[in-house]
Biopython code that builds the backbone (N, CA, C, O; Angstrom):
import numpy as np
from Bio.PDB.StructureBuilder import StructureBuilder

atoms = [
    (1, "MET", "N", (18.885, 72.065, 71.950)),
    (1, "MET", "CA", (19.163, 73.489, 71.936)),
    (1, "MET", "C", (17.914, 74.298, 71.596)),
    (1, "MET", "O", (17.732, 75.408, 72.098)),
    (2, "ILE", "N", (17.069, 73.749, 70.757)),
    (2, "ILE", "CA", (15.846, 74.465, 70.391)),
    (2, "ILE", "C", (14.913, 74.551, 71.590)),
    (2, "ILE", "O", (14.250, 75.569, 71.792)),
    (3, "GLU", "N", (14.860, 73.485, 72.386)),
    (3, "GLU", "CA", (14.000, 73.520, 73.567)),
    (3, "GLU", "C", (14.459, 74.584, 74.567)),
    (3, "GLU", "O", (13.637, 75.252, 75.194)),
    (4, "LEU", "N", (15.767, 74.733, 74.710)),
    (4, "LEU", "CA", (16.275, 75.755, 75.622)),
    (4, "LEU", "C", (15.897, 77.156, 75.148)),
    (4, "LEU", "O", (15.543, 78.018, 75.953)),
    (5, "VAL", "N", (15.974, 77.375, 73.848)),
    (5, "VAL", "CA", (15.629, 78.695, 73.311)),
    (5, "VAL", "C", (14.137, 78.958, 73.482)),
    (5, "VAL", "O", (13.740, 80.072, 73.821)),
    (6, "GLN", "N", (13.303, 77.933, 73.250)),
    (6, "GLN", "CA", (11.871, 78.125, 73.414)),
    (6, "GLN", "C", (11.511, 78.380, 74.879)),
    (6, "GLN", "O", (10.690, 79.251, 75.167)),
    (7, "SER", "N", (12.108, 77.640, 75.796)),
    (7, "SER", "CA", (11.802, 77.872, 77.197)),
    (7, "SER", "C", (12.334, 79.238, 77.634)),
    (7, "SER", "O", (11.703, 79.919, 78.443)),
    (8, "TRP", "N", (13.494, 79.640, 77.102)),
    (8, "TRP", "CA", (14.034, 80.949, 77.451)),
    (8, "TRP", "C", (13.128, 82.045, 76.912)),
    (8, "TRP", "O", (12.891, 83.036, 77.602)),
    (9, "SER", "N", (12.618, 81.893, 75.698)),
    (9, "SER", "CA", (11.758, 82.926, 75.139)),
    (9, "SER", "C", (10.418, 82.967, 75.880)),
    (9, "SER", "O", (9.839, 84.039, 76.056)),
    (10, "ALA", "N", (9.925, 81.802, 76.314)),
    (10, "ALA", "CA", (8.684, 81.795, 77.083)),
    (10, "ALA", "C", (8.897, 82.502, 78.415)),
    (10, "ALA", "O", (8.033, 83.259, 78.858)),
    (11, "LYS", "N", (10.037, 82.264, 79.059)),
    (11, "LYS", "CA", (10.332, 82.958, 80.304)),
    (11, "LYS", "C", (10.473, 84.451, 80.065)),
    (11, "LYS", "O", (10.046, 85.268, 80.881)),
    (12, "ARG", "N", (11.074, 84.794, 78.942)),
    (12, "ARG", "CA", (11.255, 86.203, 78.612)),
    (12, "ARG", "C", (9.892, 86.881, 78.419)),
    (12, "ARG", "O", (9.705, 88.022, 78.842)),
    (13, "ILE", "N", (8.957, 86.198, 77.793)),
    (13, "ILE", "CA", (7.617, 86.761, 77.598)),
    (13, "ILE", "C", (6.930, 86.937, 78.948)),
    (13, "ILE", "O", (6.293, 87.963, 79.190)),
    (14, "ILE", "N", (7.055, 85.950, 79.826)),
    (14, "ILE", "CA", (6.450, 86.060, 81.154)),
    (14, "ILE", "C", (7.057, 87.219, 81.925)),
    (14, "ILE", "O", (6.339, 87.970, 82.586)),
    (15, "VAL", "N", (8.375, 87.369, 81.846)),
    (15, "VAL", "CA", (9.041, 88.474, 82.541)),
    (15, "VAL", "C", (8.590, 89.805, 81.965)),
    (15, "VAL", "O", (8.351, 90.752, 82.714)),
    (16, "ASP", "N", (8.470, 89.892, 80.638)),
    (16, "ASP", "CA", (8.021, 91.138, 80.018)),
    (16, "ASP", "C", (6.604, 91.492, 80.450)),
    (16, "ASP", "O", (6.317, 92.656, 80.733)),
    (17, "VAL", "N", (5.721, 90.507, 80.504)),
    (17, "VAL", "CA", (4.340, 90.754, 80.909)),
    (17, "VAL", "C", (4.291, 91.192, 82.375)),
    (17, "VAL", "O", (3.565, 92.125, 82.719)),
    (18, "SER", "N", (5.059, 90.527, 83.237)),
    (18, "SER", "CA", (5.045, 90.910, 84.645)),
    (18, "SER", "C", (5.634, 92.300, 84.847)),
    (18, "SER", "O", (5.162, 93.050, 85.701)),
    (19, "ASP", "N", (6.662, 92.656, 84.068)),
    (19, "ASP", "CA", (7.209, 94.010, 84.157)),
    (19, "ASP", "C", (6.179, 95.041, 83.721)),
    (19, "ASP", "O", (6.073, 96.107, 84.328)),
    (20, "ASP", "N", (5.416, 94.730, 82.669)),
    (20, "ASP", "CA", (4.382, 95.655, 82.211)),
    (20, "ASP", "C", (3.287, 95.805, 83.256)),
    (20, "ASP", "O", (2.799, 96.911, 83.488)),
    (21, "CYS", "N", (2.898, 94.705, 83.887)),
    (21, "CYS", "CA", (1.881, 94.769, 84.937)),
    (21, "CYS", "C", (2.387, 95.588, 86.117)),
    (21, "CYS", "O", (1.636, 96.365, 86.707)),
    (22, "HIS", "N", (3.647, 95.415, 86.457)),
    (22, "HIS", "CA", (4.230, 96.174, 87.565)),
    (22, "HIS", "C", (4.246, 97.662, 87.244)),
    (22, "HIS", "O", (3.889, 98.483, 88.089)),
    (23, "ARG", "N", (4.654, 98.013, 86.038)),
    (23, "ARG", "CA", (4.671, 99.420, 85.641)),
    (23, "ARG", "C", (3.262, 100.008, 85.660)),
    (23, "ARG", "O", (3.061, 101.141, 86.099)),
    (24, "CYS", "N", (2.297, 99.241, 85.188)),
    (24, "CYS", "CA", (0.907, 99.705, 85.169)),
    (24, "CYS", "C", (0.403, 99.918, 86.596)),
    (24, "CYS", "O", (-0.267, 100.914, 86.870)),
    (25, "ALA", "N", (0.713, 99.006, 87.497)),
    (25, "ALA", "CA", (0.277, 99.133, 88.887)),
    (25, "ALA", "C", (0.923, 100.341, 89.555)),
    (25, "ALA", "O", (0.264, 101.063, 90.303)),
    (26, "VAL", "N", (2.205, 100.563, 89.289)),
    (26, "VAL", "CA", (2.893, 101.715, 89.868)),
    (26, "VAL", "C", (2.300, 103.008, 89.338)),
    (26, "VAL", "O", (2.106, 103.958, 90.097)),
    (27, "ARG", "N", (2.014, 103.055, 88.063)),
    (27, "ARG", "CA", (1.398, 104.254, 87.483)),
    (27, "ARG", "C", (0.025, 104.511, 88.098)),
    (27, "ARG", "O", (-0.309, 105.651, 88.422)),
    (28, "PHE", "N", (-0.770, 103.455, 88.258)),
    (28, "PHE", "CA", (-2.099, 103.615, 88.838)),
    (28, "PHE", "C", (-2.016, 104.130, 90.271)),
    (28, "PHE", "O", (-2.751, 105.048, 90.636)),
    (29, "LEU", "N", (-1.131, 103.555, 91.092)),
    (29, "LEU", "CA", (-1.010, 103.992, 92.474)),
    (29, "LEU", "C", (-0.498, 105.425, 92.560)),
    (29, "LEU", "O", (-0.934, 106.188, 93.421)),
    (30, "HIS", "N", (0.410, 105.788, 91.687)),
    (30, "HIS", "CA", (0.910, 107.160, 91.649)),
    (30, "HIS", "C", (-0.211, 108.119, 91.254)),
    (30, "HIS", "O", (-0.358, 109.186, 91.851)),
    (31, "TRP", "N", (-0.994, 107.742, 90.257)),
    (31, "TRP", "CA", (-2.115, 108.575, 89.811)),
    (31, "TRP", "C", (-3.146, 108.729, 90.926)),
    (31, "TRP", "O", (-3.664, 109.825, 91.142)),
    (32, "ARG", "N", (-3.447, 107.648, 91.631)),
    (32, "ARG", "CA", (-4.428, 107.687, 92.709)),
    (32, "ARG", "C", (-3.950, 108.565, 93.868)),
    (32, "ARG", "O", (-4.737, 109.319, 94.441)),
    (33, "ALA", "N", (-2.670, 108.468, 94.209)),
    (33, "ALA", "CA", (-2.140, 109.295, 95.296)),
    (33, "ALA", "C", (-2.189, 110.775, 94.921)),
    (33, "ALA", "O", (-2.527, 111.615, 95.755)),
    (34, "ASN", "N", (-1.856, 111.096, 93.681)),
    (34, "ASN", "CA", (-1.909, 112.496, 93.249)),
    (34, "ASN", "C", (-3.338, 113.006, 93.228)),
    (34, "ASN", "O", (-3.597, 114.135, 93.644)),
    (35, "LEU", "N", (-4.273, 112.189, 92.750)),
    (35, "LEU", "CA", (-5.668, 112.607, 92.712)),
    (35, "LEU", "C", (-6.207, 112.823, 94.123)),
    (35, "LEU", "O", (-6.950, 113.774, 94.364)),
    (36, "ARG", "N", (-5.841, 111.956, 95.043)),
    (36, "ARG", "CA", (-6.290, 112.106, 96.422)),
    (36, "ARG", "C", (-5.710, 113.370, 97.040)),
    (36, "ARG", "O", (-6.401, 114.071, 97.779)),
    (37, "ALA", "N", (-4.450, 113.667, 96.746)),
    (37, "ALA", "CA", (-3.825, 114.866, 97.295)),
    (37, "ALA", "C", (-4.479, 116.126, 96.746)),
    (37, "ALA", "O", (-4.552, 117.140, 97.440)),
    (38, "ILE", "N", (-4.951, 116.071, 95.517)),
    (38, "ILE", "CA", (-5.571, 117.250, 94.906)),
    (38, "ILE", "C", (-7.001, 117.428, 95.408)),
    (38, "ILE", "O", (-7.393, 118.543, 95.753)),
    (39, "LEU", "N", (-7.784, 116.358, 95.455)),
    (39, "LEU", "CA", (-9.207, 116.468, 95.727)),
    (39, "LEU", "C", (-9.577, 116.487, 97.208)),
    (39, "LEU", "O", (-10.540, 117.152, 97.591)),
    (40, "LEU", "N", (-8.839, 115.777, 98.036)),
    (40, "LEU", "CA", (-9.223, 115.666, 99.444)),
    (40, "LEU", "C", (-8.483, 116.695, 100.286)),
    (40, "LEU", "O", (-7.271, 116.855, 100.145)),
    (41, "PRO", "N", (-9.193, 117.383, 101.148)),
    (41, "PRO", "CA", (-8.508, 118.329, 102.035)),
    (41, "PRO", "C", (-7.707, 117.592, 103.100)),
    (41, "PRO", "O", (-7.891, 116.395, 103.317)),
    (42, "ASP", "N", (-6.822, 118.321, 103.756)),
    (42, "ASP", "CA", (-5.969, 117.704, 104.775)),
    (42, "ASP", "C", (-6.754, 117.200, 105.979)),
    (42, "ASP", "O", (-6.309, 116.281, 106.665)),
    (43, "SER", "N", (-7.895, 117.779, 106.237)),
    (43, "SER", "CA", (-8.668, 117.357, 107.401)),
    (43, "SER", "C", (-9.305, 115.980, 107.208)),
    (43, "SER", "O", (-9.796, 115.400, 108.177)),
    (44, "TRP", "N", (-9.312, 115.445, 105.995)),
    (44, "TRP", "CA", (-9.915, 114.139, 105.737)),
    (44, "TRP", "C", (-8.921, 112.998, 105.816)),
    (44, "TRP", "O", (-9.250, 111.874, 105.439)),
    (45, "ASN", "N", (-7.742, 113.250, 106.286)),
    (45, "ASN", "CA", (-6.728, 112.201, 106.327)),
    (45, "ASN", "C", (-6.963, 111.214, 107.456)),
    (45, "ASN", "O", (-6.350, 110.146, 107.462)),
    (46, "GLY", "N", (-7.829, 111.530, 108.414)),
    (46, "GLY", "CA", (-8.105, 110.621, 109.512)),
    (46, "GLY", "C", (-7.204, 110.913, 110.691)),
    (46, "GLY", "O", (-6.388, 111.834, 110.651)),
    (47, "ILE", "N", (-7.357, 110.116, 111.749)),
    (47, "ILE", "CA", (-6.516, 110.307, 112.918)),
    (47, "ILE", "C", (-5.537, 109.158, 113.012)),
    (47, "ILE", "O", (-5.810, 108.041, 112.573)),
    (48, "ASP", "N", (-4.407, 109.454, 113.585)),
    (48, "ASP", "CA", (-3.351, 108.476, 113.745)),
    (48, "ASP", "C", (-3.683, 107.547, 114.912)),
    (48, "ASP", "O", (-4.319, 107.963, 115.881)),
    (49, "ALA", "N", (-3.258, 106.311, 114.817)),
    (49, "ALA", "CA", (-3.543, 105.346, 115.880)),
    (49, "ALA", "C", (-2.809, 105.680, 117.168)),
    (49, "ALA", "O", (-3.174, 105.181, 118.233)),
    (50, "PHE", "N", (-1.781, 106.515, 117.090)),
    (50, "PHE", "CA", (-1.032, 106.889, 118.279)),
    (50, "PHE", "C", (-1.463, 108.237, 118.843)),
    (50, "PHE", "O", (-0.885, 108.708, 119.823)),
    (51, "SER", "N", (-2.462, 108.859, 118.245)),
    (51, "SER", "CA", (-2.900, 110.156, 118.733)),
    (51, "SER", "C", (-3.751, 109.993, 119.985)),
    (51, "SER", "O", (-4.298, 108.922, 120.250)),
    (52, "ASN", "N", (-3.849, 111.055, 120.734)),
    (52, "ASN", "CA", (-4.625, 111.017, 121.985)),
    (52, "ASN", "C", (-6.116, 110.836, 121.719)),
    (52, "ASN", "O", (-6.808, 110.175, 122.493)),
    (53, "GLU", "N", (-6.618, 111.421, 120.624)),
    (53, "GLU", "CA", (-8.036, 111.285, 120.308)),
    (53, "GLU", "C", (-8.390, 109.837, 120.008)),
    (53, "GLU", "O", (-9.437, 109.351, 120.434)),
    (54, "PHE", "N", (-7.529, 109.150, 119.282)),
    (54, "PHE", "CA", (-7.773, 107.739, 118.975)),
    (54, "PHE", "C", (-7.781, 106.918, 120.255)),
    (54, "PHE", "O", (-8.660, 106.080, 120.456)),
    (55, "GLN", "N", (-6.806, 107.157, 121.115)),
    (55, "GLN", "CA", (-6.748, 106.427, 122.384)),
    (55, "GLN", "C", (-7.964, 106.713, 123.243)),
    (55, "GLN", "O", (-8.467, 105.816, 123.919)),
    (56, "LEU", "N", (-8.442, 107.942, 123.228)),
    (56, "LEU", "CA", (-9.562, 108.324, 124.075)),
    (56, "LEU", "C", (-10.871, 107.714, 123.611)),
    (56, "LEU", "O", (-11.630, 107.185, 124.425)),
    (57, "TYR", "N", (-11.150, 107.778, 122.307)),
    (57, "TYR", "CA", (-12.455, 107.364, 121.796)),
    (57, "TYR", "C", (-12.474, 105.923, 121.294)),
    (57, "TYR", "O", (-13.284, 105.124, 121.765)),
    (58, "TRP", "N", (-11.608, 105.578, 120.358)),
    (58, "TRP", "CA", (-11.721, 104.294, 119.677)),
    (58, "TRP", "C", (-11.199, 103.129, 120.502)),
    (58, "TRP", "O", (-11.723, 102.022, 120.382)),
    (59, "VAL", "N", (-10.203, 103.334, 121.319)),
    (59, "VAL", "CA", (-9.699, 102.233, 122.134)),
    (59, "VAL", "C", (-10.722, 101.875, 123.212)),
    (59, "VAL", "O", (-10.881, 100.701, 123.544)),
    (60, "SER", "N", (-11.414, 102.872, 123.759)),
    (60, "SER", "CA", (-12.463, 102.562, 124.737)),
    (60, "SER", "C", (-13.612, 101.800, 124.079)),
    (60, "SER", "O", (-14.193, 100.907, 124.695)),
    (61, "VAL", "N", (-13.943, 102.143, 122.836)),
    (61, "VAL", "CA", (-14.972, 101.390, 122.102)),
    (61, "VAL", "C", (-14.509, 99.954, 121.877)),
    (61, "VAL", "O", (-15.300, 99.018, 121.991)),
    (62, "LEU", "N", (-13.239, 99.783, 121.562)),
    (62, "LEU", "CA", (-12.692, 98.439, 121.372)),
    (62, "LEU", "C", (-12.786, 97.622, 122.653)),
    (62, "LEU", "O", (-13.177, 96.455, 122.610)),
    (63, "TYR", "N", (-12.436, 98.212, 123.790)),
    (63, "TYR", "CA", (-12.509, 97.496, 125.060)),
    (63, "TYR", "C", (-13.949, 97.108, 125.391)),
    (63, "TYR", "O", (-14.203, 96.001, 125.864)),
    (64, "ILE", "N", (-14.875, 98.005, 125.145)),
    (64, "ILE", "CA", (-16.288, 97.700, 125.407)),
    (64, "ILE", "C", (-16.760, 96.569, 124.494)),
    (64, "ILE", "O", (-17.487, 95.681, 124.940)),
    (65, "ALA", "N", (-16.361, 96.589, 123.230)),
    (65, "ALA", "CA", (-16.769, 95.538, 122.293)),
    (65, "ALA", "C", (-16.184, 94.185, 122.691)),
    (65, "ALA", "O", (-16.871, 93.166, 122.608)),
    (66, "VAL", "N", (-14.942, 94.166, 123.115)),
    (66, "VAL", "CA", (-14.319, 92.898, 123.532)),
    (66, "VAL", "C", (-15.021, 92.352, 124.770)),
    (66, "VAL", "O", (-15.282, 91.151, 124.846)),
    (67, "MET", "N", (-15.329, 93.203, 125.732)),
    (67, "MET", "CA", (-16.031, 92.743, 126.937)),
    (67, "MET", "C", (-17.430, 92.241, 126.589)),
    (67, "MET", "O", (-17.873, 91.237, 127.147)),
    (68, "ALA", "N", (-18.139, 92.918, 125.677)),
    (68, "ALA", "CA", (-19.480, 92.472, 125.277)),
    (68, "ALA", "C", (-19.409, 91.112, 124.585)),
    (68, "ALA", "O", (-20.263, 90.256, 124.815)),
    (69, "GLU", "N", (-18.402, 90.908, 123.743)),
    (69, "GLU", "CA", (-18.254, 89.607, 123.079)),
    (69, "GLU", "C", (-17.945, 88.513, 124.090)),
    (69, "GLU", "O", (-18.456, 87.399, 123.976)),
    (70, "LEU", "N", (-17.119, 88.819, 125.071)),
    (70, "LEU", "CA", (-16.787, 87.832, 126.096)),
    (70, "LEU", "C", (-18.019, 87.463, 126.926)),
    (70, "LEU", "O", (-18.244, 86.288, 127.216)),
    (71, "ILE", "N", (-18.808, 88.455, 127.303)),
    (71, "ILE", "CA", (-20.034, 88.183, 128.069)),
    (71, "ILE", "C", (-21.016, 87.362, 127.248)),
    (71, "ILE", "O", (-21.626, 86.431, 127.774)),
    (72, "CYS", "N", (-21.182, 87.685, 125.970)),
    (72, "CYS", "CA", (-22.086, 86.904, 125.106)),
    (72, "CYS", "C", (-21.592, 85.476, 124.938)),
    (72, "CYS", "O", (-22.390, 84.539, 124.954)),
    (73, "PHE", "N", (-20.286, 85.299, 124.777)),
    (73, "PHE", "CA", (-19.732, 83.957, 124.635)),
    (73, "PHE", "C", (-19.950, 83.140, 125.899)),
    (73, "PHE", "O", (-20.363, 81.982, 125.835)),
    (74, "LEU", "N", (-19.674, 83.742, 127.042)),
    (74, "LEU", "CA", (-19.880, 83.024, 128.301)),
    (74, "LEU", "C", (-21.355, 82.708, 128.522)),
    (74, "LEU", "O", (-21.690, 81.633, 129.020)),
    (75, "GLY", "N", (-22.240, 83.636, 128.158)),
    (75, "GLY", "CA", (-23.673, 83.364, 128.256)),
    (75, "GLY", "C", (-24.091, 82.206, 127.367)),
    (75, "GLY", "O", (-24.907, 81.379, 127.776)),
    (76, "LEU", "N", (-23.549, 82.133, 126.163)),
    (76, "LEU", "CA", (-23.850, 81.022, 125.257)),
    (76, "LEU", "C", (-23.335, 79.701, 125.807)),
    (76, "LEU", "O", (-24.021, 78.683, 125.720)),
    (77, "VAL", "N", (-22.144, 79.709, 126.367)),
    (77, "VAL", "CA", (-21.582, 78.484, 126.945)),
    (77, "VAL", "C", (-22.435, 78.016, 128.119)),
    (77, "VAL", "O", (-22.730, 76.825, 128.229)),
    (78, "VAL", "N", (-22.830, 78.922, 128.989)),
    (78, "VAL", "CA", (-23.676, 78.546, 130.131)),
    (78, "VAL", "C", (-25.014, 78.014, 129.643)),
    (78, "VAL", "O", (-25.512, 77.022, 130.176)),
    (79, "TYR", "N", (-25.608, 78.657, 128.639)),
    (79, "TYR", "CA", (-26.891, 78.190, 128.105)),
    (79, "TYR", "C", (-26.758, 76.782, 127.516)),
    (79, "TYR", "O", (-27.587, 75.914, 127.792)),
    (80, "LEU", "N", (-25.735, 76.558, 126.718)),
    (80, "LEU", "CA", (-25.541, 75.234, 126.126)),
    (80, "LEU", "C", (-25.240, 74.184, 127.190)),
    (80, "LEU", "O", (-25.680, 73.041, 127.068)),
    (81, "TRP", "N", (-24.493, 74.557, 128.237)),
    (81, "TRP", "CA", (-24.170, 73.608, 129.289)),
    (81, "TRP", "C", (-25.409, 73.222, 130.090)),
    (81, "TRP", "O", (-25.581, 72.055, 130.440)),
    (82, "THR", "N", (-26.266, 74.188, 130.381)),
    (82, "THR", "CA", (-27.441, 73.876, 131.200)),
    (82, "THR", "C", (-28.547, 73.192, 130.405)),
    (82, "THR", "O", (-29.383, 72.520, 131.009)),
    (83, "THR", "N", (-28.594, 73.329, 129.097)),
    (83, "THR", "CA", (-29.660, 72.723, 128.298)),
    (83, "THR", "C", (-29.193, 71.480, 127.558)),
    (83, "THR", "O", (-29.893, 70.993, 126.671)),
    (84, "ARG", "N", (-28.032, 70.964, 127.904)),
    (84, "ARG", "CA", (-27.541, 69.770, 127.200)),
    (84, "ARG", "C", (-28.329, 68.551, 127.625)),
    (84, "ARG", "O", (-28.995, 68.545, 128.661)),
    (85, "ARG", "N", (-28.241, 67.528, 126.813)),
    (85, "ARG", "CA", (-28.912, 66.279, 127.113)),
    (85, "ARG", "C", (-27.997, 65.450, 128.016)),
    (85, "ARG", "O", (-26.839, 65.212, 127.673)),
    (86, "HIS", "N", (-28.502, 65.017, 129.150)),
    (86, "HIS", "CA", (-27.706, 64.250, 130.100)),
    (86, "HIS", "C", (-27.739, 62.772, 129.725)),
    (86, "HIS", "O", (-28.804, 62.228, 129.436)),
    (87, "SER", "N", (-26.586, 62.126, 129.727)),
    (87, "SER", "CA", (-26.553, 60.698, 129.424)),
    (87, "SER", "C", (-26.869, 59.892, 130.694)),
    (87, "SER", "O", (-26.605, 60.330, 131.814)),
    (88, "THR", "N", (-27.441, 58.705, 130.480)),
    (88, "THR", "CA", (-27.820, 57.823, 131.611)),
    (88, "THR", "C", (-26.698, 56.895, 132.006)),
    (88, "THR", "O", (-26.849, 56.143, 132.969)),
    (89, "GLY", "N", (-25.605, 56.911, 131.322)),
    (89, "GLY", "CA", (-24.496, 56.027, 131.627)),
    (89, "GLY", "C", (-24.363, 54.893, 130.638)),
    (89, "GLY", "O", (-23.264, 54.377, 130.432)),
    (90, "SER", "N", (-25.481, 54.487, 130.012)),
    (90, "SER", "CA", (-25.427, 53.401, 129.039)),
    (90, "SER", "C", (-25.298, 53.933, 127.624)),
    (90, "SER", "O", (-25.050, 53.156, 126.702)),
    (91, "ASP", "N", (-25.454, 55.211, 127.429)),
    (91, "ASP", "CA", (-25.357, 55.802, 126.098)),
    (91, "ASP", "C", (-23.909, 56.250, 125.841)),
    (91, "ASP", "O", (-23.373, 57.088, 126.566)),
    (92, "PHE", "N", (-23.293, 55.686, 124.811)),
    (92, "PHE", "CA", (-21.941, 56.116, 124.445)),
    (92, "PHE", "C", (-21.873, 56.443, 123.006)),
    (92, "PHE", "O", (-20.814, 56.825, 122.509)),
]
sb = StructureBuilder()
sb.init_structure("model")
sb.init_model(0)
sb.init_chain("A")
sb.init_seg("    ")
for serial, (resi, resn, name, xyz) in enumerate(atoms, 1):
    if name == "N":
        sb.init_residue(resn, " ", resi, " ")
    sb.init_atom(name, np.array(xyz, "f"), 0.0, 1.0, " ", f" {name:<3s}", serial, name[0])
structure = sb.get_structure()
């Protein structure tokens, strides 16, 4: 019976500590959101991923970056393929 009480009290301490950490984290996030709302103007909120400006500018940059990475990868593969060491048939 004593072991059950000790394990229960240890669990209770862990639960109390985690509740305190949760409360502290919630307070910090609430404080940060309020500070951001006070200090930053509305124009600094950024653009939405579904807005036309985002689609026009950033998605085109993404497509160009993906194509450049693909071309570089294919160039590396071709370079490695053409400069590889050819086996004579007896080397395994």
